[in-house]
C-alpha positions as CSV (number, residue, x, y, z in Angstrom):
1,M,-271.5,-106.4,-17.4
2,Q,-270.2,-104.6,-14.3
3,Q,-268.1,-107.7,-13.3
4,L,-266.4,-107.6,-16.7
5,L,-265.6,-103.9,-16.3
6,W,-264.0,-104.6,-12.9
7,I,-262.1,-107.6,-14.2
8,E,-260.8,-105.6,-17.1
9,T,-259.9,-102.7,-14.7
10,L,-257.8,-105.0,-12.5
11,L,-256.2,-106.8,-15.4
12,K,-255.0,-103.5,-16.8
13,F,-254.2,-101.7,-13.6
14,F,-251.9,-104.2,-11.8
15,P,-249.6,-105.1,-14.8
16,G,-249.5,-101.3,-15.6
17,L,-248.5,-100.5,-12.1
18,M,-245.8,-103.2,-12.1
19,L,-244.4,-101.9,-15.4
20,M,-244.3,-98.3,-14.1
21,L,-242.7,-99.1,-10.7
22,A,-240.4,-102.0,-11.6
23,P,-240.2,-102.3,-15.4
24,M,-237.0,-104.3,-15.7
25,A,-237.9,-106.7,-12.9
26,T,-241.4,-107.2,-14.4
27,L,-239.9,-108.0,-17.8
28,R,-237.4,-110.4,-16.3
29,V,-240.0,-112.3,-14.3
30,L,-242.3,-112.6,-17.3
31,G,-239.4,-113.7,-19.5
32,L,-240.0,-110.8,-21.9
33,P,-237.3,-108.9,-23.9
34,R,-235.7,-106.1,-21.9
35,S,-234.7,-102.7,-23.3
36,D,-231.7,-100.7,-22.3
37,D,-233.7,-98.7,-19.9
38,G,-237.3,-98.7,-18.5
39,F,-238.7,-95.9,-20.7
40,W,-240.9,-97.9,-23.1
41,P,-242.1,-100.4,-20.5
42,R,-243.1,-97.5,-18.2
43,I,-244.9,-95.8,-21.1
44,C,-246.8,-99.1,-21.7
45,G,-247.6,-99.2,-18.0
46,A,-248.9,-95.7,-18.0
47,L,-251.2,-96.5,-20.9
48,L,-252.5,-99.6,-19.1
49,I,-253.2,-97.5,-16.0
50,G,-255.0,-94.9,-18.2
51,I,-257.2,-97.6,-19.7
52,A,-257.9,-99.0,-16.2
53,A,-258.8,-95.5,-15.0
54,A,-261.3,-95.1,-17.9
55,L,-262.8,-98.5,-17.1
56,F,-263.0,-97.6,-13.4
57,L,-264.8,-94.4,-14.3
58,E,-267.2,-96.3,-16.6
59,G,-267.9,-98.7,-13.7
60,T,-268.7,-96.0,-11.2
61,S,-270.8,-93.7,-13.3
62,S,-273.0,-93.9,-16.3
63,G,-271.2,-93.8,-19.6
64,H,-268.4,-91.4,-18.9
65,G,-265.4,-93.8,-19.4
66,L,-264.3,-96.6,-21.6
67,G,-267.2,-99.0,-22.1
68,L,-267.2,-102.7,-23.1
69,A,-267.4,-101.9,-26.8
70,G,-264.2,-99.9,-26.5
71,V,-262.5,-102.6,-24.4
72,V,-263.3,-105.2,-27.1
73,I,-261.5,-103.1,-29.6
74,V,-258.5,-102.5,-27.3
75,N,-258.3,-106.2,-26.5
76,A,-258.6,-107.2,-30.1
77,C,-255.8,-104.8,-31.2
78,G,-253.5,-106.1,-28.4
79,A,-254.2,-109.7,-29.1
80,A,-253.7,-109.2,-32.9
81,L,-250.4,-107.4,-32.5
82,L,-249.1,-110.0,-30.0
83,T,-250.1,-112.9,-32.3
84,I,-248.5,-111.3,-35.3
85,M,-245.3,-110.7,-33.3
86,L,-245.2,-114.4,-32.2
87,V,-246.0,-115.8,-35.6
88,A,-243.3,-113.5,-37.2
89,E,-240.9,-114.7,-34.5
90,R,-240.4,-111.1,-33.2
91,G,-241.6,-111.8,-29.7
92,P,-239.8,-113.2,-26.7
93,S,-237.1,-115.8,-27.4
94,S,-237.5,-117.6,-24.1
95,M,-240.1,-120.3,-23.6
96,R,-241.4,-118.6,-20.5
97,G,-241.8,-115.3,-22.4
98,R,-243.7,-117.0,-25.3
99,G,-245.9,-118.7,-22.8
100,A,-246.7,-115.4,-21.0
101,V,-247.5,-113.8,-24.3
102,W,-249.7,-116.7,-25.5
103,L,-251.5,-116.6,-22.1
104,T,-252.1,-112.9,-22.5
105,I,-253.5,-113.5,-26.0
106,C,-255.9,-116.2,-24.7
107,V,-257.1,-113.9,-21.9
108,L,-257.6,-111.0,-24.2
109,V,-259.6,-113.1,-26.8
110,T,-261.6,-114.8,-24.0
111,L,-262.6,-111.5,-22.4
112,G,-263.4,-110.0,-25.9
113,V,-265.7,-112.9,-26.7
114,L,-267.4,-112.6,-23.2
115,E,-267.8,-108.9,-23.7
116,I,-269.3,-109.3,-27.2
117,I,-271.8,-111.8,-25.7
118,V,-272.8,-109.3,-23.0
119,L,-273.1,-106.4,-25.4
């Protein structure tokens, strides 16, 4: 269980940090649609870092952060939204961007299944 919390922490923290520090470059590298400025990607990055901090707190104490049950819900919501956007053709137009989003969906679903098994 602890290993999953640390994996989740890292998978939320590093992309969040990249989105906060270099939003436009991160979007370009991943092939994702860019906005006029970095406002929304930075907001997304801050939210990911907040989730990572809650996971870190949960991993270092007993029950004071975001536990695995909460992470399953966060991952399911993210995977569902990304899947809907791709199916509705509202996601990235580039092949690299679609691949990055499908990979993210697969990782979120896989982690969710593993976390449900551990619960």
